[in-house]
N, C-alpha and C positions, 0 to 999 in steps of 0.2 A: 337854315340851320332851325332844327326847333330849340326851346328852351331846356337847359339843364337845370337837374335839383342841386342844389351847391350845399352842404352839410359842413359840419366843423372837420369830419373828416377829409373832406376833398377839396376843401376852400384853397390851401396854397398850389395844388397843381392846377386847379381852375385857373389863378389870377397869374402866375407864372410867365406867362407867353401871350402874345398878343394882346390884342384889347379884349377886353372884358367890360360889361353891364351887366351889374347886381341891381333886381329889384326885391328889397326886403321888403317884405308883405304878411297878411294874414289871412287865415279863411271868413273869419268874422268882418273884415274891414270891405266897409259900403268901397269908400273910393281906390281901394286896392284891386276889387273886383269889377270895377270900372275901368281903370287902368290896364287889367289884364290884357285883353284882346289886343289895344295899342302896343303893349309891351312883345307879344305875341306874331303879330303884323310885321313889327320892326326888326324880329330875325328871323322872318322868313325873306325880307327883303335884304339884310345886312347877312348876306353869307359868310364873311369873312370875318365876322366879329362873335364874340361865344356870350352868349346871352343864356343868364343864371338866375335862379329862383330862389331865394330864400326865406324857407317859411320863419317868421320868427316866433313862434310857438313850438314847432318844432325843435328849432334850433337858437334856443334862447340863449345859451351860451356865447352862439357866436353875434347875435344880436345885442350884446350886453358886451360883448369885446368891442364893438362899434360904438358904443353907446346911441343905438336907435331909440330915439325918442317918441319919433311921429312914424307912421307908416302910411301909405308908402314911402319909400327913400330910395333913392337911384344911388349907386356908386361905380364909376367909372375908374378902371385898373387899366393902365398899357405897362408890360413887361413888369410887372408886380407892384408897379406905384400907383396908386392912389392920385388921380390928377382930378375928380369931381364926387362932392357929395352934396345930395340936396332932396330936401322931401315935398311930397305931394307930385300928385298925378298930370304927367306932361301930355301936353296935346299931342297929337303926331307930327305937326309940324316943328313942334321944341324939339322931339326928343329927335328928329332928323338934323336939326342943329346940333343939338349937344353930340350929337354923333360925329357929325362932318368936321367938329372942332376939333374930337377927341383925333380922329383920322390925324387931321394936318399938325398936330402939335409936333415937332422936334423933340423927341425924346433924350437925343443928346443934350438939347440946349436945358430940358427939364434937371437931366441928372448932373449938369454944371450946377445949376441953383442949389438942388440938394445938396452938392458938395460943399459951395459956399457957404451957404448958411449954415451947416454942421460944425465949419471951421470956426464961428464964431463964438 
């Protein structure tokens, strides 16, 4: 699956189901351009995951809402829950490792921990 453009308008629909990896980037960002082909290759390899790109220049409101301070920044969502956020371009092996960790998470356990921490 090729990457999809994520905007403030389609963000909630994009992340609400399944595994979604977002790349917050900008056209002028050298590391973003370097990371782009790695992200695109991963999207072709993992067709069961949605890969989205958020242009921080065009989607400033979304970037601000997530307090993006440096780019590229990757975020991983599962079933609408943000499970990872990290700045910096990842090499292919590290991105594959992140994807495998995201897939392996027990989301019932994650939801239970969220419920537990909100009761405190």
